[in-house]
C-alpha positions as CSV (number, residue, x, y, z in Angstrom):
1,M,-64.7,44.7,20.5
2,S,-63.6,41.1,20.9
3,T,-65.2,38.7,18.4
4,G,-64.7,35.8,20.8
5,T,-62.7,33.8,18.2
6,T,-59.6,31.9,19.1
7,D,-56.8,30.1,17.3
8,T,-57.6,26.8,19.0
9,P,-57.3,24.0,16.3
10,A,-60.4,22.2,15.2
11,Q,-61.2,18.9,16.9
12,K,-59.9,15.9,14.8
13,T,-60.3,12.2,15.1
14,V,-57.0,10.4,14.3
15,L,-56.8,6.7,13.8
16,I,-53.3,5.4,14.7
17,T,-52.2,2.0,13.4
18,G,-49.3,0.2,15.1
19,A,-50.4,1.7,18.4
20,N,-48.4,-0.9,20.4
21,G,-45.1,0.1,18.9
22,Q,-42.6,2.8,20.0
23,L,-44.1,5.5,17.8
24,G,-47.6,4.5,18.5
25,Y,-46.9,4.7,22.2
26,E,-45.4,8.2,22.0
27,L,-48.2,9.4,19.6
28,Q,-50.8,8.5,22.2
29,K,-48.8,10.1,25.0
30,T,-48.2,13.4,23.2
31,A,-51.5,13.8,21.4
32,P,-52.7,17.4,21.6
33,A,-56.0,18.2,23.5
34,H,-57.9,18.7,20.3
35,I,-57.1,15.2,19.0
36,R,-59.4,12.3,19.6
37,V,-57.2,9.2,19.3
38,I,-58.4,5.8,18.1
39,A,-55.4,3.5,18.8
40,T,-55.3,0.2,17.0
41,G,-52.7,-2.6,17.0
42,S,-52.6,-5.7,14.9
43,D,-54.8,-7.4,17.6
44,T,-57.6,-5.0,16.9
45,L,-57.1,-4.0,13.2
46,D,-55.4,-6.2,10.6
47,I,-54.3,-3.6,8.1
48,T,-53.3,-6.3,5.6
49,R,-57.0,-7.1,5.1
50,S,-58.9,-4.6,3.0
51,R,-62.3,-5.5,4.4
52,Q,-61.1,-4.8,8.0
53,V,-59.5,-1.5,6.9
54,S,-62.8,-0.4,5.2
55,L,-64.9,-1.3,8.2
56,A,-62.6,0.6,10.5
57,L,-62.9,3.8,8.4
58,E,-66.7,3.3,8.4
59,Q,-66.8,2.8,12.1
60,Y,-64.5,5.5,13.3
61,E,-64.8,8.1,10.5
62,P,-61.3,9.5,11.2
63,D,-60.1,12.8,9.8
64,C,-56.6,11.4,9.6
65,I,-54.8,8.1,9.7
66,I,-51.3,7.8,11.0
67,N,-49.9,4.6,9.7
68,A,-47.2,3.8,12.3
69,A,-47.5,0.1,11.7
70,A,-44.4,-1.5,10.2
71,Y,-42.3,-4.6,9.8
72,T,-39.0,-3.4,11.3
73,A,-37.1,-6.6,11.8
74,V,-34.4,-5.5,9.3
75,D,-32.4,-8.8,9.3
76,K,-35.4,-11.1,9.4
77,A,-36.8,-9.3,6.4
78,E,-34.0,-10.8,4.3
79,S,-35.3,-14.3,4.8
80,D,-39.0,-13.3,5.0
81,P,-39.5,-10.7,2.3
82,E,-43.2,-11.6,1.8
83,A,-44.0,-10.6,5.4
84,A,-42.1,-7.3,5.1
85,Y,-43.8,-6.3,1.9
86,L,-47.2,-7.3,3.2
87,I,-47.0,-4.9,6.1
88,N,-44.8,-2.2,4.7
89,N,-46.1,-2.0,1.2
90,T,-49.4,-3.9,0.6
91,A,-51.0,-2.7,3.9
92,A,-50.1,0.9,3.2
93,A,-51.6,0.6,-0.3
94,L,-54.8,-0.9,1.1
95,I,-55.2,2.0,3.6
96,A,-54.8,4.5,0.7
97,Q,-57.2,2.6,-1.5
98,A,-59.8,2.5,1.2
99,I,-59.5,6.3,1.6
100,V,-59.9,6.8,-2.2
101,A,-63.0,4.5,-2.2
102,R,-64.7,6.6,0.5
103,V,-64.1,9.8,-1.4
104,E,-65.5,8.2,-4.5
105,D,-68.6,7.3,-2.4
106,G,-69.0,11.0,-1.6
107,K,-67.6,10.8,1.9
108,P,-65.1,13.3,3.4
109,A,-61.4,12.9,2.5
110,I,-59.1,11.4,5.1
111,K,-55.6,12.6,5.6
112,L,-53.0,9.8,5.5
113,I,-49.6,10.1,7.3
114,Q,-47.2,7.3,6.3
115,V,-44.1,6.8,8.5
116,S,-41.0,5.8,6.6
117,T,-37.3,5.4,7.1
118,D,-33.7,6.4,6.3
119,F,-33.2,2.9,4.9
120,V,-34.8,4.0,1.6
121,F,-31.4,5.5,0.8
122,D,-28.3,3.6,-0.2
123,G,-26.0,5.1,2.4
124,Q,-23.3,6.1,-0.1
125,Q,-23.6,9.9,0.3
126,A,-21.3,12.0,2.5
127,T,-23.8,14.8,3.0
128,P,-27.3,14.7,4.5
129,Y,-30.0,13.2,2.4
130,T,-32.7,15.7,1.3
131,T,-36.3,14.7,0.7
132,D,-35.6,14.5,-3.0
133,S,-32.3,12.6,-2.9
134,P,-32.4,9.5,-5.1
135,T,-34.0,6.4,-3.6
136,D,-33.0,4.1,-6.5
137,S,-31.2,1.4,-4.5
138,P,-32.1,0.6,-0.9
139,L,-29.6,-1.9,0.5
140,G,-32.1,-4.6,1.7
141,V,-35.6,-5.9,1.8
142,Y,-36.7,-3.6,4.7
143,G,-35.7,-0.4,2.9
144,A,-37.1,-1.6,-0.4
145,S,-40.4,-2.6,1.2
146,K,-40.8,0.8,3.0
147,L,-39.9,2.6,-0.3
148,A,-42.6,0.6,-2.1
149,G,-45.1,1.7,0.6
150,E,-44.2,5.3,0.1
151,Q,-44.7,5.0,-3.6
152,A,-48.0,3.2,-3.2
153,V,-49.4,5.9,-0.9
154,V,-48.4,8.7,-3.2
155,R,-49.8,6.9,-6.2
156,Y,-53.3,6.8,-4.7
157,L,-53.1,9.9,-2.5
158,P,-50.8,12.6,-3.9
159,D,-51.7,14.9,-0.9
160,A,-50.5,12.3,1.7
161,L,-47.8,13.2,4.2
162,I,-44.7,10.9,4.4
163,V,-42.4,11.4,7.3
164,R,-39.0,9.6,7.2
165,T,-37.1,9.0,10.4
166,S,-34.0,7.1,11.6
167,W,-32.5,5.1,14.5
168,L,-35.7,5.3,16.5
169,Y,-35.9,4.5,20.2
170,S,-38.2,4.9,23.2
171,S,-38.7,3.8,26.8
172,H,-41.4,1.6,25.3
173,G,-40.6,-1.5,23.2
174,N,-37.4,-3.0,22.0
175,N,-34.6,-0.8,20.6
176,F,-30.9,-0.2,20.6
177,V,-30.9,1.9,23.8
178,K,-32.6,-0.7,25.8
179,S,-30.5,-3.5,24.3
180,M,-27.3,-1.7,25.2
181,L,-28.5,-1.2,28.8
182,R,-29.2,-4.9,29.1
183,L,-25.9,-6.0,27.5
184,M,-23.9,-3.5,29.6
185,K,-25.3,-5.1,32.7
186,E,-24.6,-8.6,31.5
187,K,-21.2,-8.3,29.8
188,D,-17.7,-7.3,30.9
189,Q,-17.0,-5.5,27.5
190,L,-18.7,-4.8,24.2
191,G,-17.7,-4.3,20.6
192,I,-19.8,-1.6,18.9
193,V,-19.9,-0.8,15.2
194,Y,-18.2,2.6,14.4
195,D,-18.4,2.8,10.6
196,Q,-22.2,3.4,10.3
197,V,-23.3,6.9,11.0
198,G,-26.7,8.4,11.5
199,S,-28.9,10.4,13.8
200,P,-30.6,8.7,16.8
201,T,-34.2,9.8,17.2
202,W,-36.4,9.7,20.3
203,A,-39.8,8.6,19.3
204,A,-41.3,11.5,21.2
205,T,-39.5,13.9,18.9
206,L,-41.0,12.2,15.9
207,A,-44.5,12.1,17.5
208,D,-44.4,15.8,18.3
209,T,-43.3,16.6,14.8
210,I,-46.1,14.5,13.3
211,W,-48.7,16.3,15.3
212,A,-47.3,19.7,14.4
213,L,-47.2,18.8,10.7
214,L,-50.8,17.5,10.9
215,D,-51.9,20.8,12.4
216,Q,-50.4,22.6,9.4
217,N,-52.0,20.2,7.0
218,S,-48.5,19.5,5.5
219,R,-48.2,17.2,2.5
220,G,-45.3,15.6,0.6
221,I,-42.1,14.2,2.2
222,Y,-40.5,15.4,5.4
223,H,-37.5,14.2,7.3
224,C,-37.5,14.0,11.1
225,S,-34.7,12.9,13.4
226,D,-33.0,14.5,16.4
227,N,-30.1,16.8,15.5
228,G,-26.5,15.8,15.5
229,V,-24.6,12.9,14.1
230,A,-23.3,9.7,15.7
231,S,-21.9,6.3,15.0
232,W,-23.4,3.3,16.8
233,Y,-20.2,3.4,18.9
234,D,-20.8,7.1,19.8
235,F,-24.4,6.4,20.6
236,A,-23.5,3.4,22.9
237,A,-20.8,5.4,24.7
238,A,-23.4,8.2,25.4
239,I,-25.9,5.7,26.6
240,Q,-23.5,4.2,29.0
241,E,-22.2,7.6,30.3
242,Q,-25.7,9.0,30.9
243,A,-27.0,5.7,32.3
244,V,-24.2,5.5,34.9
245,E,-24.9,9.1,35.9
246,S,-28.6,8.5,36.3
247,G,-28.1,5.2,38.2
248,L,-29.6,3.0,35.5
249,L,-26.2,1.3,35.4
250,S,-24.0,0.7,38.4
251,R,-20.8,0.5,36.5
252,A,-19.1,1.3,33.1
253,I,-17.6,-1.4,31.0
254,P,-15.0,-1.1,28.1
255,L,-16.5,-0.4,24.7
256,H,-14.5,-1.3,21.7
257,P,-15.1,0.3,18.2
258,I,-15.4,-2.4,15.5
259,R,-16.0,-2.4,11.8
260,S,-19.2,-3.6,10.3
261,S,-17.3,-6.4,8.7
262,E,-16.5,-7.7,12.2
263,Y,-20.2,-7.9,13.0
264,P,-21.8,-9.4,9.9
265,T,-25.6,-9.3,9.7
266,P,-28.0,-10.7,7.1
267,A,-29.0,-7.2,6.0
268,K,-26.5,-4.6,5.0
269,R,-27.0,-1.3,6.8
270,P,-26.4,2.2,5.3
271,A,-22.9,3.5,6.1
272,Y,-24.3,7.0,6.2
273,S,-28.0,7.9,6.8
274,V,-28.0,11.4,8.1
275,M,-31.1,13.3,6.8
276,D,-31.5,17.0,6.0
277,K,-34.3,18.3,8.2
278,S,-34.1,22.0,7.2
279,T,-37.6,22.0,5.5
280,T,-39.1,20.3,8.5
281,E,-37.6,22.8,10.9
282,Q,-38.6,25.7,8.7
283,V,-42.3,24.5,8.7
284,L,-42.2,23.8,12.5
285,G,-40.6,27.2,13.2
286,K,-38.1,25.6,15.6
287,T,-34.9,23.6,15.7
288,L,-35.3,19.9,16.5
289,P,-33.5,18.8,19.7
290,H,-30.0,17.3,19.8
291,W,-29.9,13.6,20.1
292,R,-27.9,13.7,23.4
293,E,-30.6,15.9,24.9
294,S,-33.4,13.6,23.9
295,L,-31.4,10.6,25.1
296,H,-31.2,12.2,28.5
297,L,-34.9,12.8,28.7
298,M,-35.7,9.2,27.6
299,L,-33.3,7.7,30.1
300,T,-34.8,9.9,32.9
301,E,-38.2,8.6,31.9
302,L,-36.9,5.0,31.9
303,K,-35.3,5.5,35.4
304,Q,-38.7,6.8,36.7
305,Q,-40.4,3.7,35.3
306,T,-37.8,1.4,36.8
307,D,-38.1,3.1,40.2
308,N,-41.9,2.9,40.2
309,A,-41.9,-0.8,39.0
């Protein structure tokens, strides 16, 4: 006789910070049916103010917080470290402290998911970084501030989930893919760095992974990027190839591989930032998509948005 029970996950209320960013957009779009989303941006919740954070937790009583808010202006962070640390470190600590304070008041625990980055590594390895690879020397303020945020979260909430990602892009917001599409329309040729290697990641891949890890109540550090490896030059070439095929671009222009030294930036980037995702894939029970496949899906979405505009 049937008991009438199902494997449907329990309803959860999830508060998303940074909801106006690339990941925040994809998290809202891909949220499972059993998730009630409370989406907040800096205009509705200032996570750098402890009082606002505490009031938000009291008002919404979330089961989980996904902290997708971040200061991601890598070069600007070099000249404005206070702003980078305020958002990437202090705000993360304030959220964790507010959760601890609620538990101490006898209220239910809140799961915290902190989104982090490949920039916590120094880029000197030649093999994929594992979740326990050393993070002793990030190359710049951005990576150092995100690492400090990771450490603050774990200090207050040892059961928190930290998800590191790399080379994020989406049809929403500003990113390398959309910058390349714009420049390829405007310029007759482009020089693209070839001596920095990583794994491009569609924000939808990251969002799906975060929801799956939440359903499994995962804790600790996980890596999430699309599979495969590329230089920025490889990535740009694929963007142009697929965009021409889809009609997003009307022509192809010459792309020239250049060294990082030929395109100096205020912040130094990791030469190699490929991350080992084997633990993540084992927990998910599936292989993450290849970056070229994800790029195709994102460009298809972007073409639809352009056609409907």
